[in-house]
Structure formats: C-alpha cells, structure tokens
C-alpha positions in Angstrom: 170.1 120.4 78.1 168.5 121.5 81.3 168.8 117.9 82.4 172.6 118.1 82.1 172.7 121.4 84.0 170.6 120.0 86.9 173.2 117.2 87.2 175.9 119.7 88.0 174.1 121.0 91.2 175.2 118.2 93.4 178.8 118.7 92.3 178.5 122.5 93.0 177.0 121.7 96.4 179.9 119.5 97.3 182.4 122.1 96.3 181.0 124.6 98.6 182.1 122.6 101.7 185.8 122.4 100.4 188.4 125.0 101.3 189.2 127.5 98.5 193.0 127.7 98.7 193.7 124.1 97.5 191.0 124.3 94.8 192.7 127.4 93.2 196.0 125.4 93.2 194.5 122.4 91.7 192.5 124.4 89.1 195.7 126.2 88.2 197.6 123.0 87.9 194.9 121.3 85.6 194.9 124.5 83.4 198.7 124.5 83.2 198.8 120.8 82.4 196.3 121.3 79.6 198.3 124.1 78.2 201.3 121.8 78.2 199.3 119.1 76.4 198.2 121.7 73.8 201.8 122.8 73.3 202.9 119.2 73.0 200.3 118.6 70.3 201.3 121.5 68.3 205.0 120.7 68.7 204.3 117.2 67.5 202.7 118.5 64.3 205.4 121.1 63.7 208.3 118.6 64.2 206.5 116.3 61.8 206.7 119.1 59.2 210.5 119.5 59.5 211.2 115.9 59.8 212.2 115.7 63.4 210.8 113.3 66.0 210.5 112.7 69.7 211.1 116.1 71.2 207.3 116.6 71.8 207.4 113.9 74.4 209.1 116.2 76.9 206.1 118.6 77.3 203.8 115.5 77.4 205.8 114.0 80.2 205.7 117.4 82.1 201.9 117.6 81.8 201.6 114.1 83.1 204.0 115.0 86.0 202.0 118.1 86.8 198.8 116.1 86.9 200.3 113.6 89.2 201.5 116.4 91.5 198.0 118.0 91.5 196.5 114.6 92.2 198.9 113.9 95.2 198.3 117.4 96.5 194.5 116.8 96.4 194.9 113.5 98.1 197.0 115.0 100.8 194.7 117.9 101.4 191.3 116.4 101.2 192.0 112.8 102.4 195.0 113.0 104.8 194.6 116.5 106.4 191.3 115.8 108.0 193.0 113.0 109.9 195.7 115.1 111.4 195.0 116.5 114.9 194.5 120.3 115.2 197.6 120.7 117.4 199.7 119.0 114.9 198.7 121.2 112.0 199.4 124.3 114.1 203.0 123.2 114.8 203.6 123.3 111.0 202.0 126.6 110.2 204.1 129.7 109.9 202.8 131.0 113.3 203.8 127.7 114.8 207.3 127.9 113.7 208.2 131.1 115.6 210.8 130.7 118.3 208.4 131.5 121.2 205.9 128.9 120.2 208.5 126.1 120.3 208.9 123.8 123.4 211.7 125.0 125.7 214.0 122.2 124.9 213.7 122.8 121.1 214.5 126.6 121.3 217.6 127.5 119.5 220.5 129.4 121.4 220.0 133.1 121.2 223.0 135.0 120.3 223.7 138.7 121.2 222.9 139.6 117.6 219.3 138.0 117.5 216.4 140.2 118.7 
C-alpha cells in the first residue's frame, strides 16, 4: 500500500505548478460527468423495470459531451495558452476590454449619455 502512495507524489508535484482556476473547473466537470453517468446507469435499470428503453442514452450522451468539453478546456488552457504572447492575453481580459485600453482607431463613438 505504501508503494502506491509513494507513486502519487510525482503527480502531486506536477499539480503544484499548474494554475488553480482551470483545475477547479475541470475537477467540477469530471464530478458532474460522473454524476450524470450514475444517473444514466440508475435510469437504465429503472426503465428496464417498467419496460421502456432508450431514454437513458440522453444523460449518457450529456456526460460524454461534458467530458469532451472539459478535455478541450484543459487542452486550450495547458497546451495552447502558454504559446500565446503575454500582450495578446491581456487584450482579452476584462481589464483589457475597457474603452480606455483600446487603440484609438478601435474606440467606439462616445455619445452624450455615456460617462
């Protein structure tokens, strides 16, 4: 048993270097997908009892789509984001979208009602 626990330490060391926000999203997505899979399994057995079929496939498909979305999010965050230049990331943040941070030719026309 202690041999298995020691095998987790490299994984935990690798997780320390990753940002926390995407990890929380991905952990939540995996937990939600597993809940959907459990619901699909229970629904399959209950539908078998009453003689209906096929409806359990919808939560199963939803769980698979959630897992695909979490996988794409992880790929975008951990593989693609490090390749983006720091200035490009700032342009798409909430602070970067304010009117005063836009280049002069991209500023919207300011009406008398805007402050």
